[in-house]
N, C-alpha and C positions, 0 to 999 in steps of 0.2 A: 592711442593704445600703447605705442612704444614709450611714451613719456611716463606711463604708469608701470613700466617694467614688464610689459607683456610682449609676446612675439606672435605675429600673425602666422598662421600655418594653413596648409592645404593637404587634404587626404584625398588621393585619387586612386583609380584602379578598380573601383567597384561599379555599381550601377549609377552612382551619382558622385559628383565632386563635392566634398564637404570642406567648408572654410570654418576655422576655429582659431582660438587664441589660447595661449598658456603662459604661465609665469616663466621668465627667462631662466631662473634658477632650476627649474624642473629638468632642463636639458643638459645640465653640466656633466652628469655621469655618462651621457650618451655621446656628446660632442667631443669631449677632450679625452679620447681613448682610442687606441688602435684596434680595439676589439669590435666585432660585428655584433649588433644587437637586433633582435626582433623585439619590437616595442608593442606593449599593450596600451592602447589609447581608449579612453572612455569619453564619449561625446554624447551629451543629452541622454545618458542612461544606457546607451548602446556601446558595446565593446568591440574593438577592431584590433587585429594584429597587423602591424605595419613595419616597414623598414625606412630609414631616412634615406632619401634619394638626392636631395640637394639642400644646401644651406648657404645663406648669403650673410656676409658680415659687413658692418659699416667700415668704409675704407680708412677712417681715421681712428675711431675708438675701438674697433674690433668687436663691438657688441653685435649679438645675433639680430639680424634684421628680418629674416624670413626663413621658414623651413618647409620643404615639400616632403610628404610621406607617401609611400606606395603601399596600398593595402595588399596584404598577403593572404591568399586562400590556400587551402590544403591541396586543391586540384590543379592549380596553375603554377608553372615554373617561374622562378624569379632569377634575375641576374644580379649578382652581388659580389663585392670584393671580400675575400677571406684572407686573414693574415697567415703568413707562412711561418712555421716554427721548425728550425733546424735542430735535430737531435743527433747525438753521437759525437765521437772524436775522430775526425778523419785521419787516415793513415798518412796522408800527405803532410799534415801538420806535424806529425811526429818526425818527419824527415826535413823539417825546416820551412814548410810552406805556410801560407796564411789563407784562412777561409774567407772568401769574399761572397757576401750576399748581394746578388744582382736584383732580385725581386723580393719585396717585403710582403706583397699581397698578390693573390691570383684572382682573376675575374672568373667566376663560375656561374653555371646555370643549373638549377635544380629545384626540386620541391622543398618547401620550408622544413619539412620533417627530416630531410637528409642533410641540412646545412650544419657542418661542424663549427665549433668555436675557432679552431685553427686547422690548417692542413700541415700535418707532421711529416717531415722529410728526414730520413736517416742518411747522414753523410759519412758514416763509418768507413765505407769501402772506397771513398775518394782518394786517389793518389795525386801526386804532384802533377799539375797541368790538366787534371780531369774536371769535368763539370756534370751537374745534374741539370738536364734541360726540362722544359715544361712538358714535352712529350713523354718523358720518363716518369712523371708524377702520376700516381693512381689515386683517385678519390672516388670511392664507391658511391654510386647514385648521383654523381655530379658530372657535368660536362665542363671541362676547363676551356675557356675561351681565348686565353692568351696564345700567341704564336708559338707553335710547338718547338721551334729551333732555338728559342731564347733561353739562355742559361738562368736557372734559379739560384744556384750556388756553385762556386768554383774554388778549387785549391790552387792558388797562384804561387809561383816560385818567387821568393823574396830575393833581394840582392845578395844577402849573406848566404842563402842556400845555393844560389847560382854560382857565387864565387867559390864555395866549397866544392861544388860539382866540377867546376872548371879546374880547380887545383888538383882534385883527385884524378881527373882525366889526364892532366899533364904529367902527374906523378906516375901514372900507370904506363906511360910511353917509354 
């Protein structure tokens, strides 16, 4: 099967586990992107909505060896990683700080209909040394599963900004 350019796949999460195969090129737009996709799969004339749960690559050639899909239903919550998108221009950056992204994705649990493409976080009010933590993030209809105290984004003080603050403090004495 692999010699013919096909990838063995498994669809689970429903009444039955379904094994199928597909052309390797069919997965290119789903695998090589940071975006989250709910995928429509047609097997034997039946359509299923699924998300990719696991992918295995060949250790030398990096060709796709196997893919596991989880069937998504409207009434059952799913756990999935959603990319974080930072918006705004932090006040701390204007004072010489640097915006540091600590988490690029957040693990969430929710119904498929509530899953956004990205979780948008406004960093406009962040000052030097401040952070937005997972517990501060609000995502309607979703439960965020990451540890609440972990910072998602921070404005860190750069060496140049620290030197300027130190010089200003010494000049003020």
